[in-house]
C-alpha positions as CSV (number, residue, x, y, z in Angstrom):
1,M,49.0,-92.5,57.8
2,F,52.0,-90.2,57.3
3,G,53.2,-90.4,60.9
4,I,52.2,-86.8,61.7
5,K,51.2,-86.2,65.3
6,V,49.0,-83.3,66.2
7,N,48.7,-82.1,69.8
8,T,45.0,-81.2,69.9
9,Q,45.6,-79.3,73.1
10,L,47.9,-76.9,71.3
11,L,45.8,-76.7,68.1
12,P,43.6,-73.8,69.2
13,L,46.7,-71.9,70.3
14,K,48.3,-72.4,66.9
15,M,45.1,-71.2,65.2
16,C,44.9,-68.2,67.4
17,Y,48.4,-67.1,66.5
18,F,47.5,-67.7,62.9
19,F,44.4,-65.5,63.0
20,I,46.0,-62.7,65.0
21,F,48.9,-62.2,62.6
22,A,46.8,-62.9,59.5
23,C,44.7,-59.9,60.6
24,L,47.7,-57.8,61.6
25,G,50.1,-58.5,58.7
26,P,48.3,-56.8,55.8
27,T,47.2,-53.9,58.0
28,V,50.7,-53.2,59.4
29,G,52.4,-53.8,56.0
30,F,50.1,-51.5,54.0
31,L,49.4,-48.9,56.6
32,P,52.4,-46.7,55.7
33,T,51.5,-46.6,52.0
34,L,47.8,-46.0,52.9
35,A,49.0,-43.0,55.0
36,R,50.9,-41.8,52.0
37,Q,47.9,-42.1,49.7
38,L,45.8,-40.2,52.3
39,G,48.2,-37.3,51.9
40,Y,50.6,-37.6,54.9
41,S,54.3,-37.3,54.8
42,M,56.9,-39.7,56.2
43,T,57.6,-37.4,59.0
44,T,53.9,-37.2,59.9
45,Y,53.6,-41.0,59.8
46,G,56.8,-41.5,61.8
47,A,55.6,-39.1,64.5
48,T,52.2,-40.8,64.6
49,M,53.8,-44.2,65.1
50,T,56.1,-42.7,67.8
51,F,53.0,-41.7,69.7
52,M,51.7,-45.2,69.3
53,S,54.9,-46.4,71.0
54,V,54.3,-44.0,73.9
55,I,50.8,-45.4,74.3
56,A,52.3,-48.9,74.3
57,M,54.9,-47.9,76.9
58,V,51.9,-47.4,79.3
59,L,49.5,-50.0,78.0
60,V,51.6,-53.1,77.7
61,P,53.1,-53.1,81.2
62,L,49.7,-52.0,82.6
63,S,47.9,-54.9,80.9
64,G,50.3,-57.3,82.4
65,V,49.9,-55.9,85.9
66,I,46.1,-55.8,85.5
67,V,45.7,-59.5,84.5
68,D,48.1,-60.6,87.3
69,R,46.2,-58.5,89.8
70,F,42.5,-59.0,88.8
71,R,42.8,-62.4,86.9
72,I,40.9,-61.2,83.8
73,K,43.3,-62.4,81.2
74,R,40.7,-64.3,79.2
75,R,38.2,-61.5,79.1
76,L,40.7,-58.8,78.2
77,F,42.1,-61.1,75.5
78,L,38.7,-61.6,73.9
79,V,37.9,-57.8,74.0
80,S,41.1,-56.9,72.3
81,I,40.4,-59.4,69.4
82,F,36.9,-57.9,69.0
83,G,38.3,-54.4,68.9
84,M,40.7,-55.3,66.1
85,G,37.8,-56.4,63.9
86,V,35.7,-53.4,64.6
87,V,38.5,-50.9,63.9
88,S,39.4,-52.7,60.7
89,L,35.9,-51.9,59.4
90,L,36.1,-48.3,60.5
91,F,39.3,-47.8,58.5
92,L,37.1,-48.0,55.3
93,F,35.6,-44.6,56.1
94,V,38.8,-42.6,56.8
95,P,38.8,-39.4,54.7
96,K,41.8,-38.1,52.8
97,A,43.7,-35.0,53.8
98,P,42.8,-31.9,51.7
99,L,45.5,-31.5,49.1
100,D,46.5,-28.4,47.3
101,V,46.6,-28.4,43.5
102,A,50.0,-27.9,41.9
103,K,50.4,-24.4,40.4
104,I,50.5,-24.3,36.6
105,E,51.6,-21.1,35.0
106,L,50.4,-20.3,31.5
107,N,52.6,-17.6,29.9
108,C,52.0,-16.1,26.5
109,D,54.0,-13.3,24.7
110,A,54.5,-12.1,21.2
111,H,56.8,-15.0,20.4
112,T,55.7,-18.1,22.2
113,T,53.4,-19.7,24.7
114,T,54.7,-21.9,27.5
115,M,53.2,-24.0,30.3
116,A,55.2,-24.2,33.6
117,I,54.5,-26.8,36.3
118,V,55.5,-25.7,39.8
119,N,55.4,-28.5,42.3
120,E,57.2,-29.0,45.6
121,N,57.2,-32.8,45.1
122,N,60.5,-33.3,43.4
123,N,61.9,-36.8,43.1
124,L,63.9,-36.1,39.9
125,Q,67.7,-36.1,39.6
126,T,68.6,-32.5,38.7
127,T,71.7,-30.7,37.6
128,S,72.4,-27.1,38.3
129,N,69.9,-25.7,35.8
130,V,68.5,-28.5,33.6
131,T,66.3,-31.4,34.5
132,Y,66.4,-34.5,32.3
133,Y,62.8,-35.6,32.2
134,T,61.5,-37.7,29.4
135,V,57.8,-37.0,28.5
136,A,57.4,-39.8,26.0
137,N,54.1,-40.5,24.2
138,H,53.0,-44.1,24.5
139,T,51.4,-44.4,21.0
140,S,53.5,-42.6,18.5
141,G,56.7,-40.5,18.8
142,D,55.1,-37.9,16.4
143,E,51.8,-37.6,18.2
144,L,51.7,-34.6,20.5
145,I,50.5,-34.7,24.1
146,T,47.0,-33.3,24.9
147,C,46.2,-31.8,28.3
148,K,43.1,-30.1,29.6
149,L,43.6,-27.1,32.0
150,N,41.2,-25.1,34.1
151,C,42.5,-21.6,34.2
152,H,41.4,-18.5,36.2
153,Y,40.8,-15.1,34.7
154,A,43.8,-12.8,34.6
155,E,43.8,-9.1,33.8
156,F,46.7,-8.4,31.3
157,C,45.4,-5.6,29.0
158,S,42.2,-4.0,27.9
159,A,40.0,-5.8,25.4
160,G,39.8,-2.8,23.2
161,S,43.6,-2.6,22.7
162,V,43.6,-6.2,21.7
163,V,40.8,-5.7,19.2
164,N,42.3,-2.6,17.7
165,N,45.6,-4.4,17.1
166,L,43.9,-7.5,15.8
167,Q,45.4,-9.0,12.7
168,T,43.8,-11.5,10.3
169,Q,44.5,-14.5,12.6
170,P,43.2,-13.9,16.1
171,D,45.8,-14.5,18.8
172,L,45.4,-16.1,22.2
173,S,45.0,-12.8,24.0
174,Y,42.0,-11.7,21.8
175,V,40.3,-15.1,22.1
176,W,40.9,-15.1,25.9
177,M,39.3,-11.7,26.4
178,R,36.4,-12.5,24.1
179,T,35.7,-15.6,26.1
180,I,35.8,-13.7,29.4
181,N,33.4,-11.1,28.1
182,E,31.0,-13.7,26.8
183,S,31.0,-15.6,30.1
184,Q,30.1,-12.3,32.0
185,N,32.0,-13.7,34.9
186,K,35.6,-12.6,35.3
187,F,36.4,-15.3,37.8
188,N,34.9,-18.1,35.7
189,Q,37.2,-21.1,35.0
190,I,38.0,-21.6,31.3
191,D,38.9,-25.0,29.8
192,L,42.0,-25.0,27.6
193,R,43.2,-27.8,25.5
194,L,47.0,-27.7,25.1
195,K,49.5,-29.7,23.1
196,P,52.9,-29.4,24.7
197,K,55.9,-30.3,22.5
198,D,57.4,-33.7,23.3
199,L,60.7,-32.6,24.8
200,E,63.5,-35.0,25.9
201,Q,65.0,-32.2,27.9
202,T,62.7,-29.9,29.8
203,E,64.2,-26.7,31.1
204,Q,64.1,-26.2,34.8
205,V,63.9,-22.4,35.3
206,K,63.9,-22.6,39.1
207,A,63.6,-25.2,41.8
208,N,60.8,-27.6,41.0
209,S,59.6,-25.6,38.0
210,Y,59.3,-27.4,34.6
211,V,58.5,-25.6,31.4
212,F,56.9,-27.0,28.3
213,Q,56.4,-25.3,24.9
214,V,52.7,-25.1,23.8
215,L,52.2,-25.7,20.1
216,S,48.4,-25.2,19.9
217,V,45.5,-24.0,22.1
218,Q,41.8,-24.6,22.0
219,I,39.4,-22.4,24.0
220,N,35.7,-23.3,23.9
221,G,35.9,-24.6,20.3
222,T,38.3,-22.0,18.9
223,Q,41.6,-23.5,18.0
224,I,44.8,-21.4,17.7
225,L,47.9,-22.8,16.0
226,T,51.3,-21.4,17.2
227,P,49.6,-19.2,19.8
228,T,51.1,-15.8,20.6
229,C,49.8,-12.8,22.5
230,Q,49.9,-9.1,21.5
231,C,49.6,-8.3,25.2
232,H,51.5,-10.4,27.7
233,L,49.3,-13.0,29.3
234,K,50.1,-14.8,32.5
235,T,47.5,-16.9,34.4
236,F,47.4,-19.7,36.9
237,C,45.7,-23.0,36.2
238,H,45.6,-26.7,37.3
239,I,45.6,-29.7,35.1
240,A,42.3,-31.6,34.9
241,S,43.6,-34.4,32.7
242,C,46.5,-35.1,30.4
243,S,47.3,-37.9,28.0
244,N,50.9,-38.3,29.5
245,D,51.3,-39.9,32.9
246,K,54.6,-38.1,33.6
247,I,53.0,-34.7,33.3
248,M,50.1,-35.8,35.6
249,E,52.6,-37.1,38.1
250,M,54.6,-33.8,38.0
251,S,51.5,-31.8,38.5
252,T,50.0,-33.9,41.3
253,V,50.4,-32.8,45.0
254,T,50.6,-36.0,47.1
255,T,51.4,-34.6,50.5
256,Y,49.5,-32.2,52.7
257,R,51.8,-29.2,53.3
258,G,50.0,-27.5,56.3
259,N,49.7,-28.4,59.9
260,V,48.0,-31.8,60.1
261,L,46.9,-31.1,63.7
262,D,44.4,-28.6,62.3
263,L,42.7,-31.4,60.2
264,Y,39.8,-33.4,61.5
265,Q,40.7,-36.0,58.8
266,F,44.0,-36.5,60.6
267,W,42.5,-37.0,64.0
268,I,40.1,-39.6,62.6
269,F,43.0,-41.4,61.1
270,F,45.0,-41.0,64.3
271,G,42.2,-42.2,66.5
272,L,41.7,-45.4,64.5
273,I,45.4,-46.2,64.4
274,S,45.6,-45.6,68.2
275,T,42.7,-47.9,68.9
276,H,43.9,-50.6,66.5
277,W,47.4,-50.4,67.9
278,A,46.1,-50.7,71.5
279,C,44.0,-53.8,70.7
280,T,46.9,-55.3,68.8
281,L,49.4,-54.8,71.6
282,I,47.1,-56.2,74.2
283,S,46.3,-59.3,72.2
284,I,49.9,-60.0,71.4
285,S,51.1,-59.3,75.0
286,L,48.5,-61.7,76.3
287,I,48.8,-64.5,73.7
288,N,52.5,-64.9,74.5
289,P,52.2,-65.6,78.2
290,I,49.1,-67.8,77.5
291,C,51.3,-69.8,75.2
292,L,54.3,-70.0,77.6
293,D,51.9,-71.0,80.5
294,T,50.4,-73.7,78.4
295,L,53.8,-75.1,77.4
296,G,55.2,-75.1,80.9
297,E,58.7,-76.6,81.2
298,K,59.0,-77.0,77.4
299,S,58.5,-73.3,76.7
300,A,62.0,-72.6,75.5
301,E,62.0,-75.5,73.1
302,D,58.4,-75.3,71.8
303,Y,57.5,-71.6,71.9
304,G,58.9,-71.0,68.4
305,R,56.9,-73.9,67.0
306,Q,53.7,-72.3,68.1
307,K,54.7,-68.7,67.1
308,C,55.6,-69.9,63.6
309,W,51.9,-70.3,62.9
310,G,51.6,-66.5,63.3
311,S,54.2,-66.2,60.5
312,V,52.1,-68.5,58.4
313,G,49.1,-66.2,58.8
314,W,51.1,-63.0,58.4
315,G,52.9,-64.2,55.2
316,G,50.1,-66.1,53.6
317,F,47.5,-63.3,54.0
318,S,50.0,-60.6,53.1
319,I,50.5,-62.3,49.7
320,F,46.8,-62.9,49.2
321,I,45.6,-59.5,50.3
322,G,48.3,-57.7,48.3
323,W,47.1,-59.5,45.2
324,L,43.5,-58.6,46.0
325,V,44.4,-54.9,46.4
326,D,46.1,-54.9,42.9
327,M,43.1,-56.7,41.4
328,F,40.6,-54.3,43.0
329,S,42.8,-51.3,41.8
330,F,43.4,-52.6,38.3
331,N,41.5,-49.9,36.5
332,N,42.7,-47.1,38.8
333,K,46.2,-45.9,37.9
334,K,46.4,-43.2,40.5
335,E,45.4,-44.9,43.8
336,K,45.1,-48.3,45.3
337,D,41.9,-49.7,46.8
338,Y,42.8,-51.0,50.3
339,S,39.3,-52.3,51.1
340,P,40.4,-56.0,50.9
341,V,42.8,-55.3,53.8
342,F,40.1,-54.1,56.2
343,Y,37.3,-56.4,55.1
344,S,39.6,-59.4,55.6
345,G,40.7,-58.0,59.0
346,A,37.1,-57.9,60.3
347,L,36.3,-61.4,59.0
348,I,39.5,-62.9,60.5
349,A,38.9,-61.2,63.8
350,A,35.4,-62.8,64.0
351,L,36.9,-66.2,63.3
352,N,39.5,-65.7,65.9
353,L,36.9,-64.9,68.5
354,G,35.4,-68.3,68.1
355,V,38.9,-70.0,68.4
356,A,40.0,-67.9,71.4
357,K,37.0,-69.0,73.4
358,T,38.2,-72.6,73.3
359,I,41.7,-71.9,74.6
360,K,42.3,-72.9,78.2
361,V,43.7,-69.8,79.9
362,V,45.7,-70.2,83.1
363,E,44.9,-67.3,85.3
364,T,47.6,-66.0,87.7
365,N,47.6,-67.3,91.3
366,N,47.0,-64.8,94.0
367,S,50.5,-65.2,95.4
368,E,51.3,-62.7,98.2
369,G,55.0,-62.8,97.5
370,R,54.6,-62.0,93.8
371,W,55.8,-58.4,94.0
372,K,58.5,-59.3,96.5
373,N,59.9,-61.8,93.9
374,M,60.1,-59.1,91.3
375,R,62.0,-56.7,93.5
376,G,65.4,-55.9,92.1
377,L,65.1,-58.1,89.0
378,F,65.5,-55.2,86.6
379,T,68.6,-54.0,88.4
380,K,70.6,-57.1,87.7
381,Y,73.3,-56.7,85.1
382,Y,72.0,-59.6,82.9
383,M,68.6,-57.9,82.7
384,I,70.0,-54.5,82.0
385,S,72.1,-55.7,79.1
386,F,69.2,-57.8,77.8
387,C,66.8,-54.8,77.9
388,I,69.4,-52.6,76.0
389,W,69.6,-55.3,73.3
390,S,65.9,-55.6,73.1
391,I,65.6,-51.8,72.5
392,F,68.1,-52.0,69.6
393,N,66.4,-55.1,68.2
394,T,62.9,-53.5,68.1
395,L,64.3,-50.2,66.7
396,F,65.7,-51.9,63.6
397,H,62.7,-54.1,63.1
398,T,60.5,-50.9,63.3
399,I,62.6,-49.3,60.5
400,V,62.0,-52.2,58.2
401,T,58.3,-52.6,59.1
402,H,57.3,-48.9,58.7
403,F,59.5,-47.8,55.8
404,L,60.5,-50.7,53.6
405,F,57.3,-50.6,51.5
406,W,57.6,-46.8,51.2
407,Y,61.1,-47.3,49.9
408,M,59.9,-49.9,47.4
409,E,57.4,-47.4,46.0
410,D,60.1,-44.8,45.6
411,M,62.2,-47.3,43.7
412,V,59.3,-48.1,41.3
413,S,58.7,-44.4,40.8
414,A,62.4,-43.8,40.0
415,N,62.5,-46.7,37.6
416,N,59.3,-45.5,35.9
417,D,58.2,-49.1,35.4
418,H,54.4,-49.2,34.7
419,G,54.4,-53.0,35.0
420,Q,55.9,-52.9,38.5
421,R,53.5,-50.1,39.5
422,A,50.4,-52.1,38.5
423,W,51.5,-55.1,40.6
424,L,53.4,-53.3,43.4
425,K,51.1,-54.5,46.2
426,T,51.4,-58.1,45.1
427,L,55.2,-57.6,45.1
428,Q,55.0,-56.1,48.6
429,G,52.8,-58.9,49.8
430,L,55.1,-61.4,48.3
431,A,58.0,-59.8,50.2
432,Q,56.1,-60.2,53.5
433,G,55.3,-63.8,52.5
434,I,59.0,-64.6,51.9
435,Q,59.8,-62.9,55.3
436,C,57.5,-65.5,56.9
437,F,57.7,-68.7,54.8
438,G,61.3,-68.4,53.8
439,G,62.7,-66.9,57.0
440,E,60.5,-66.8,60.1
441,I,58.9,-70.3,60.0
442,P,62.2,-72.3,59.8
443,F,63.8,-70.2,62.5
444,F,60.8,-70.2,64.8
445,F,60.7,-74.0,64.4
446,W,64.4,-74.5,65.2
447,S,64.9,-71.5,67.5
448,G,64.9,-73.7,70.6
449,W,67.6,-76.0,69.2
450,I,69.7,-73.0,68.1
451,I,69.5,-71.3,71.5
452,R,70.5,-74.5,73.2
453,K,73.5,-75.0,70.9
454,I,75.0,-71.5,70.7
455,G,73.5,-69.8,73.8
456,Y,71.5,-66.6,74.3
457,G,74.5,-64.2,74.0
458,N,75.7,-65.5,70.6
459,C,72.1,-65.5,69.3
460,M,71.8,-61.8,70.2
461,A,75.0,-61.0,68.3
462,V,73.9,-63.0,65.3
463,V,70.5,-61.2,65.2
464,M,72.2,-57.8,65.1
465,G,74.7,-58.8,62.5
466,S,72.1,-60.2,60.1
467,M,70.0,-57.0,60.5
468,A,73.0,-54.9,59.5
469,I,73.6,-57.0,56.4
470,R,69.9,-56.9,55.5
471,M,69.5,-53.1,55.7
472,F,72.7,-52.6,53.8
473,L,71.6,-54.8,51.0
474,Y,68.5,-52.7,50.5
475,T,70.8,-49.8,49.4
476,V,72.8,-51.6,46.7
477,I,69.8,-52.9,44.6
478,W,68.1,-51.0,41.8
479,N,65.1,-53.3,41.3
480,P,62.6,-53.8,44.2
481,T,62.1,-57.4,43.1
482,W,65.5,-58.2,44.7
483,I,64.0,-57.4,48.1
484,I,62.2,-60.7,48.0
485,A,65.6,-62.5,48.2
486,I,66.9,-60.2,50.9
487,E,63.8,-60.9,53.1
488,L,65.1,-64.4,53.7
489,L,67.3,-62.8,56.4
490,N,64.1,-62.0,58.3
491,G,64.3,-65.5,59.9
492,V,67.6,-64.6,61.7
493,S,67.0,-60.9,62.3
494,Y,63.4,-61.2,63.6
495,A,62.3,-64.8,64.3
496,L,65.4,-65.9,66.2
497,G,65.5,-62.6,68.1
498,Y,61.8,-62.8,69.1
499,S,62.2,-66.4,70.3
500,V,65.3,-65.4,72.4
501,K,63.3,-62.5,73.9
502,M,60.3,-64.6,75.0
503,S,62.2,-67.7,76.2
504,Y,64.7,-65.5,78.1
505,A,61.8,-63.6,79.8
506,K,60.3,-67.0,80.8
507,K,63.5,-68.2,82.3
508,V,64.1,-65.1,84.5
509,S,60.5,-64.6,85.6
510,P,59.8,-65.3,89.3
511,P,56.6,-67.4,90.0
512,D,53.3,-65.8,89.0
513,T,54.9,-62.8,87.4
514,L,55.3,-63.9,83.8
515,N,52.5,-61.5,82.4
516,T,54.1,-58.6,84.3
517,I,57.6,-59.4,83.2
518,I,56.6,-59.7,79.5
519,G,54.6,-56.5,79.9
520,F,57.7,-54.6,81.2
521,M,59.8,-56.2,78.4
522,G,57.2,-54.7,76.1
523,F,57.9,-51.3,77.7
524,F,61.5,-51.5,76.5
525,D,60.4,-52.7,73.1
526,C,58.2,-49.6,72.9
527,I,61.2,-47.4,73.6
528,G,62.9,-48.9,70.6
529,D,59.8,-48.6,68.5
530,S,59.3,-44.9,69.3
531,I,62.9,-44.0,68.5
532,G,62.8,-46.0,65.3
533,S,59.5,-44.4,64.2
534,L,60.5,-40.8,64.9
535,L,64.1,-41.0,63.8
536,G,63.3,-43.1,60.8
537,G,60.5,-40.8,59.6
538,Y,62.8,-37.8,59.8
539,L,65.7,-39.4,58.1
540,F,63.7,-41.0,55.3
541,D,61.9,-37.7,54.6
542,T,65.1,-35.6,54.7
543,Y,67.8,-37.9,53.2
544,G,65.9,-40.6,51.4
545,G,65.8,-44.3,51.7
546,V,69.3,-45.2,50.6
547,W,71.3,-43.1,53.1
548,S,68.8,-43.8,55.9
549,F,69.1,-47.6,55.6
550,R,72.9,-47.3,55.5
551,F,72.8,-45.2,58.7
552,F,70.7,-47.8,60.5
553,S,72.9,-50.6,59.1
554,C,75.9,-48.9,60.8
555,M,73.9,-48.7,64.0
556,A,73.2,-52.5,63.7
557,V,76.9,-53.2,63.3
558,F,77.6,-51.2,66.5
559,A,74.8,-53.2,68.3
560,C,76.3,-56.4,67.1
561,F,79.7,-55.4,68.4
562,L,78.1,-54.4,71.7
563,S,76.5,-57.8,72.0
564,I,79.8,-59.6,71.4
565,V,81.5,-57.5,74.1
566,T,78.8,-58.0,76.7
567,N,78.8,-61.7,76.0
568,C,82.6,-61.9,76.4
569,F,82.4,-60.2,79.8
570,G,79.6,-62.5,80.9
571,L,76.9,-59.8,81.0
572,I,74.4,-62.2,79.3
573,K,73.6,-65.2,81.5
574,E,72.9,-68.5,79.8
575,S,71.3,-69.7,83.0
576,I,69.9,-68.0,86.1
577,N,70.4,-69.9,89.4
578,L,68.9,-69.5,92.8
579,K,71.9,-67.7,94.2
580,E,71.6,-64.9,91.6
581,N,67.8,-64.7,92.1
582,A,67.3,-65.6,95.7
583,E,63.7,-64.6,95.8
584,S,62.7,-66.9,92.9
585,T,61.4,-70.3,93.8
586,N,62.1,-71.7,90.4
587,T,64.2,-74.8,91.1
588,D,65.7,-75.2,87.6
589,L,66.0,-72.2,85.3
590,K,68.7,-73.6,83.0
591,I,68.0,-74.7,79.5
592,T,68.5,-78.4,79.2
593,N,68.2,-80.9,76.4
594,N,64.7,-82.3,76.7
595,N,64.7,-85.8,75.1
596,T,60.9,-86.2,75.4
597,D,59.1,-86.6,72.1
598,K,57.3,-83.3,71.3
599,K,54.2,-83.1,69.2
600,M,53.8,-80.5,66.5
């Protein structure tokens, strides 16, 4: 009716791309913030993902060799999809790392009582000796803030001396000692109700220590106005609750400070990530050659049109699942409920299994000259320069994938915007949706035409240049909402680059070696991924998001310049002829303009 032609042979392939990336998108996108919520630092997460890359360096080439040797591509593909669904459900039971409680010092002398918060988590902008930290009350400027503390017994002077010097109004030291004696347990915790003065400027007496003046104290029903102590009192507490979110944020420890290798909680988390990562890598490394084999001679032109359905799944479900996470977490101001991510992953994997069974998989022919045809391919200058470009491309994409959401959360915390915090996961999901719908899909669809018009070498330079601009723009915005507009560049920096990588691998592959070639290309991608995870985790943890993104932006400028130079010197071949690859029996490896009508 509308003139739309659908190739039913390619429809299961499109659906399979859709389901794989619909399962993968929310998981990969929200995994860094989940790790942060579980209590792990950027360095820990970066090191973990670096090890995932090491696993991939072995697993991706090995899977290509195995399916070419034993002709089990279909079975291995189905097993990997099943594994993604099972691991998604197991993520629901990952325990949190044991976090310490921030140290609260309660000090009382003859003149005043103060509460000091000592916390190593310091994201505030400080001067030499004063921290400008607004502790504003949300209801009334005159109403004081009420906090409840659990404090341990501290020996400061004898009870008799306090009683003997007792005046008409009992002071804090007397009430404290009386409560200790009545409890008959010197190590019993005592609940205190404090009302810190609402200060616009809170004195920072030492690194990460913030002091509040206490105007009144209530201990087990006894209230003391303007508390003082005849004998100096100093005890350690932790905040159970407080009416002010800023004080709770300052007193909350969010990162495990010890050795994570000693935690069984970490090894459970690590094992599930490893298994999920392995299943993901195998499924993606197999769906690409399945697609290229199915397309045949039209692979360079039509590959992006199939892969774009993966972007539809990634972007669509990232937006939807991000919204669901915010809805499930609406009444929880501290933590997000990520269960929609993993329930949807299991459901999508089950649907994908049904679709994958209908795909016609072309198993590799048992060609005796297969390994002979591969001999020397990776020593040719055009393959070496292409592999170096692939490492850089994956490195920069890894930085954005692993650390952009973390950077957005830091921006929201710095802005102290409660509205943005409540809908942060929706905003992050929307950013991934724009990546896909506004960037990837158009460029996947037209990637074949772009490659044919400007060539592989120019495309590689354009990809690096757009990535440099993209990461630099992250550092000049103050509102994370602007990231949605910046993510339109994902079409050039990722979609075009991915299409270049796959179509180029198809063109240079000798007969019956496509799975192996793509597997070895994945090896170089894993090198870039491991460098990006480890270096990115260290830089973001040490120097923050702004300077880290600027550093990688400069690296992308260098990679762009390197691509231009290699292209000028002819180190990127636009066509591979038989003379340059004598072992290959491909009779025509040059991209040509195919005038045959193609069906979507």
